[in-house]
C-alpha positions, -999 to 999 in steps of 0.1 A, spaced: -930 622 -368 -927 594 -342 -917 609 -303 -904 580 -285 -919 578 -247 -888 565 -233 -861 594 -248 -888 618 -234 -888 602 -200 -848 602 -202 -846 638 -207 -872 645 -181 -854 624 -153 -822 646 -159 -843 677 -158 -862 671 -127 -828 656 -109 -811 691 -115 -844 711 -107 -848 689 -74 -812 693 -64 -811 734 -71 -844 737 -52 -832 716 -24 -802 737 -18 -823 769 -20 -844 753 8 -811 743 31 -797 777 27 -827 794 35 -826 816 3 -860 835 -6 -861 842 -43 -880 869 -61 -904 863 -90 -893 877 -117 -912 909 -126 -933 906 -95 -931 917 -61 -939 879 -47 -908 865 -30 -909 826 -29 -899 815 8 -874 785 15 -904 763 25 -920 766 -11 -886 756 -25 -886 724 0 -923 713 -13 -911 720 -48 -878 697 -44 -900 669 -30 -921 669 -58 -896 672 -86 -876 644 -65 -909 620 -71 -911 633 -104 -874 624 -114 -884 588 -100 -912 583 -120 -893 594 -152 -863 578 -143 -883 542 -141 -900 546 -173 -870 562 -191 -845 536 -177 -858 508 -156 -890 498 -175 -889 473 -204 
């Protein structure tokens, strides 16, 4: 079985784009989110940090999947 890296990066670019957008929205609305099955609550600042990391990963995956030849 042969796995094409460009196709995987195209999929990951879409996933990171959606994830970054959702996390950025949660950051802007200052919405705390409880972690399933625990008493831990993720604060909005954590969402902002994760959104920026996912945005960087989106750019990397987008470059590898769509732009690089």
